[in-house]
C-alpha positions, 0 to 999 in steps of 0.5 A: 500500500502507498499514499498517492498525492495529486496536486492540482493547484497553482504553485506557491511555496506555502502550498507545497510546504504544507503538502510536505507536512501533510504527507509526513502526518498521513504516513505516520498516522497510517504507517505508510512508507511509500508515497507517489506525489503527482505534480504534473497538474500543478501550474506555475514554477518555483524558483531556485531558492524555493526548490532549495527550501522545499528540499530542506523541508523534506529532509527535516520533516519526513521520517527516515525510511519513507520512500517518496517518488515525485512526478513533475512536468519535464520543464519543471524538473531540475533535481535540486529538491531531490539533491538537497533532500537526499544529501540530508538523508531523505529517500526521494527521487524525481521523475517525469513519468508515472511508470518509472516512479512506480517501478522505483517504489516497487509498486505493482500496477496489476 
């Protein structure tokens, strides 16, 4: 079992920060350790400082052992969030397609 988070809002730092915290709360409450975050319907783009701060927020908020795959539009991906979070102990990988993300999470789609 895994948590699926779909974002259908215009990007704002506060919205994404709150999503990071809600993911942590839900995973702890439901004892989940795999999360798929689908950002492909999120409009807008976040600047480099926001990307860095979101990476820090992830590293400081998500429990170790929670594996998160984030899927975003190709033009929104630059891996800074992933690098910041992973370098601080989080298990996060960013993808541009759902199928590779599910495979990385070892989730069978049958």
